[in-house]
MDAnalysis code that builds the backbone (N, CA, C; Angstrom):
import MDAnalysis as mda
import numpy as np

u = mda.Universe.empty(141, n_residues=47, atom_resindex=np.repeat(np.arange(47), 3), trajectory=True)
u.add_TopologyAttr("name", ["N", "CA", "C"] * 47)
u.add_TopologyAttr("resid", np.arange(1, 48))
u.add_TopologyAttr("resname", ["MET", "GLN", "ARG", "LYS", "ASN", "ILE", "THR", "VAL", "ARG", "LEU", "PHE", "ASN", "LEU", "ALA", "GLY", "GLU", "VAL", "LEU", "GLY", "SER", "LEU", "THR", "LEU", "PRO", "ALA", "SER", "PHE", "ARG", "LEU", "ALA", "ASP", "LEU", "ALA", "ALA", "LEU", "LYS", "THR", "LEU", "GLY", "THR", "ALA", "ARG", "VAL", "GLU", "VAL", "LEU", "SER"])
u.atoms.positions = np.array([
    [0.834, -1.177, 0.000],
    [0.000, 0.000, 0.000],
    [0.887, 1.252, 0.000],
    [0.564, 2.189, -0.886],
    [1.340, 3.417, -0.968],
    [0.901, 4.410, 0.097],
    [1.859, 5.146, 0.603],
    [1.548, 6.197, 1.566],
    [1.035, 7.412, 0.812],
    [0.018, 8.050, 1.375],
    [-0.510, 9.267, 0.762],
    [0.363, 10.446, 1.152],
    [0.619, 11.300, 0.192],
    [1.388, 12.513, 0.430],
    [0.590, 13.718, -0.035],
    [0.924, 14.870, 0.526],
    [0.383, 16.126, 0.028],
    [1.557, 17.005, -0.377],
    [1.331, 17.849, -1.343],
    [2.345, 18.798, -1.772],
    [1.849, 20.192, -1.443],
    [2.695, 20.976, -0.810],
    [2.348, 22.355, -0.490],
    [3.371, 23.278, -1.135],
    [2.903, 24.437, -1.552],
    [3.777, 25.447, -2.140],
    [3.801, 26.637, -1.195],
    [4.977, 27.197, -0.981],
    [5.176, 28.303, -0.045],
    [5.398, 29.601, -0.819],
    [4.720, 30.672, -0.396],
    [4.809, 31.968, -1.063],
    [5.232, 33.048, -0.074],
    [5.914, 34.083, -0.589],
    [6.243, 35.233, 0.243],
    [5.175, 36.304, 0.060],
    [5.346, 37.469, 0.693],
    [4.347, 38.536, 0.620],
    [4.160, 39.075, -0.796],
    [5.195, 39.022, -1.613],
    [5.116, 39.514, -2.990],
    [4.438, 38.510, -3.919],
    [4.105, 37.334, -3.402],
    [3.464, 36.309, -4.224],
    [4.439, 35.416, -4.961],
    [5.721, 35.560, -4.676],
    [6.737, 34.723, -5.312],
    [6.807, 33.375, -4.611],
    [7.059, 32.334, -5.390],
    [7.171, 30.989, -4.829],
    [8.525, 30.850, -4.138],
    [8.484, 30.476, -2.875],
    [9.711, 30.218, -2.126],
    [10.166, 28.774, -2.291],
    [9.198, 27.869, -2.472],
    [9.540, 26.463, -2.624],
    [8.325, 25.583, -2.462],
    [8.541, 24.300, -2.634],
    [7.479, 23.306, -2.486],
    [7.957, 22.213, -1.547],
    [7.018, 21.636, -0.824],
    [7.312, 20.531, 0.088],
    [6.343, 19.395, -0.185],
    [6.837, 18.178, -0.142],
    [5.984, 16.997, -0.200],
    [6.007, 16.380, 1.191],
    [4.828, 16.288, 1.783],
    [4.702, 15.855, 3.171],
    [3.743, 14.686, 3.276],
    [3.875, 13.862, 4.308],
    [2.895, 12.791, 4.512],
    [1.520, 13.396, 4.787],
    [0.481, 12.721, 4.360],
    [-0.887, 13.229, 4.516],
    [-1.262, 13.425, 5.982],
    [-0.583, 12.751, 6.880],
    [-0.884, 12.890, 8.309],
    [-0.263, 14.154, 8.914],
    [0.543, 14.873, 8.145],
    [1.217, 16.081, 8.626],
    [0.197, 17.185, 8.883],
    [0.328, 17.871, 10.002],
    [-0.590, 18.964, 10.324],
    [-0.055, 20.263, 9.728],
    [-0.876, 20.934, 8.941],
    [-0.443, 22.178, 8.309],
    [-0.110, 23.250, 9.339],
    [-0.695, 23.172, 10.515],
    [-0.385, 24.133, 11.581],
    [1.090, 24.064, 11.969],
    [1.725, 22.926, 11.741],
    [3.143, 22.777, 12.066],
    [4.041, 23.582, 11.128],
    [3.487, 24.102, 10.044],
    [4.268, 24.917, 9.113],
    [4.369, 26.370, 9.571],
    [3.714, 26.724, 10.656],
    [3.711, 28.109, 11.146],
    [5.126, 28.631, 11.394],
    [6.038, 27.768, 11.748],
    [7.418, 28.192, 12.004],
    [8.091, 28.741, 10.746],
    [7.561, 28.420, 9.576],
    [8.149, 28.914, 8.329],
    [7.917, 30.409, 8.129],
    [7.056, 31.018, 8.934],
    [6.840, 32.468, 8.851],
    [8.142, 33.217, 9.103],
    [8.983, 32.687, 9.976],
    [10.253, 33.353, 10.282],
    [11.184, 33.370, 9.075],
    [10.942, 32.493, 8.117],
    [11.752, 32.454, 6.897],
    [11.124, 33.261, 5.767],
    [10.003, 33.931, 6.041],
    [9.376, 34.780, 5.040],
    [8.157, 34.201, 4.361],
    [7.688, 33.062, 4.803],
    [6.500, 32.458, 4.200],
    [5.258, 33.218, 4.662],
    [4.488, 33.709, 3.693],
    [3.266, 34.444, 4.010],
    [2.021, 33.632, 3.690],
    [2.155, 32.672, 2.772],
    [0.986, 31.891, 2.351],
    [1.433, 30.483, 1.999],
    [0.596, 29.515, 2.332],
    [0.835, 28.113, 1.997],
    [-0.348, 27.633, 1.175],
    [-0.069, 27.049, 0.024],
    [-1.119, 26.541, -0.867],
    [-0.974, 25.028, -0.976],
    [-2.051, 24.307, -0.715],
    [-2.036, 22.847, -0.823],
    [-2.351, 22.474, -2.264],
    [-1.438, 21.736, -2.908],
    [-1.617, 21.353, -4.305],
    [-2.305, 20.012, -4.443],
    [-1.931, 19.063, -3.618],
    [-2.564, 17.734, -3.694],
    [-2.336, 16.981, -2.408],
])
């Protein structure tokens, strides 16, 4: 059985893509809050 993953894309205030992460589906998006210190203003879930 394959593990489900989600892909999230990280954006800064200007709307530029900072990067993408592939995470296990059990990952809590609230745990990404620490990325604000690196300039992440928005997180978009792709799949």
